[in-house]
N, C-alpha and C positions, 0 to 999 in steps of 0.2 A: 243148389243155389249157393252162390258165393256169399260169404259173410263180409260185409263192408265194415271197415273200421271207421269210427267217427273222425271227421277232420276237424281239428282245432285250429282256428285261425291264430297265427302268431305274428305279432307285429315286430318287424326287425327295424330297429333304430340304428342309424349310423352315428356312432359317437365321433364328434368332431373335436379336435383339439383347438383351443383358442389361444391366440397369442396373448401373453401377459401384458405387453406394452400397448398394443393398439386394439385389442378385443375383437379382431377379425378372425375368421377361421384361418388356420395356418396356411392352407393352400393360397388363400387370397392375400395373406400378409407377406410382404417381402421383408424378411428380417434384415436383409442387406440395406434397404432404405432406412429402416428404423435405426440400425447401428450407425449408418452414415450420418443421420440427423443428430444422434447423440454425440458422435465424434466431432461434428461441426460445433455444436453448442459448447462442449468441453474445450475445444480449441479456442473459440472466441473468448470464453471465460479466462483461460490461462493467459492469453495475450493481453486482455484487459487488465488483469491483475499485475502482470509484469510491467506494463506501461505505467500503471498507477504507482507501483513500488519504485520504478526508476524516476518518475517525476518527483515523488516525495524525497528520494535520496538526493537528487540534484538540488532540490529546494533547501535541504538541510546542509548540504556540503558548503555552500557559500558562507553561511554563518559559522559553521563548525571550523572551516579553514581559517576564518578571521579570528576565531576564539583561540585556536591552537597556535597562532603565530608566536614564535619564540619558545615553544614548549615541545618537548619530545613526545612521540606517540606512546612511549612506555610509562609516562607519568600519570598521576591521578587526574590531571587536567583533562584528559580525554573523556573520562567519565563525567566530570563536571560540565564540560562543554556539551556533551550529549544530553545531559539533564537540562542545561540552560536552553538548548535548542528547542526542547519541547515547551518551554515556558514563554518564548518570544512569539507574540501575535504575528500573523502573516502580513498585516498591513504596514508594520514598522520593521519587519525583518531585514530588509535591504539597508535601511538607515542604521539599524543596530550593527550590522556587519561593517558598514562604512565607518561608524564611530569607533568600533574596536580597532580597525586598521589605522585610523588616525591616532588613536591612543597608543598603539604599538609604535607607530612612527615617531610620536613625540617622545616616548620613553627610550627609543634607540638613538635618538639625536643626542649628541654629547652636550650640546649647549643648553638644552631645556629638558629637564627630567619629568615634568608634570604637564598634563594636558589641562589647559584652562578652559573649562566648560563655557565660560562667557564668550569665548571666541568662536564657538560652534554655531552653525545655523540652527534654527528651531527644530527642524526635522532630525538632525543628528543629536541634538540635546535629548529629544524624546527617545531616540534609539539607544543612547547611552544610559538614560534613566531606566529603560526596560531591561537593559543588560545587567545593570547593577541590582535591580530587584530580582531578576532571574538568578543571578549569582547568589544572592542572599538566601533564596529559597532552596538552592541546591547544595549549600555548604552544610 
């Protein structure tokens, strides 16, 4: 008689690798789709940041250009204008730039060396006042 060996049942488990990003088994996960989604999100974030930075730069340029009238870019005035630009509130920023231009125009005119604030409209007076206060903070 043949001697039979005992049969021991062995459970064989298939080890599946799971995707770190979507937690699906790897065959079901399309890494290409996940990477494409990440790429789109990063692209949208980069474009948004660039547009925001460009919008802030153009917003600051108008005031900074008016502040730098008559001054060279190598002077300390560039640093002062950059500081002043951060101190001027957005609602009176355009008025402050217009007041600076009018002040520069009055100083460059040979007949009149000073700007008379009483001749300015109220909005430009507020802009000039904000500019003077910002300059005092930045000096």
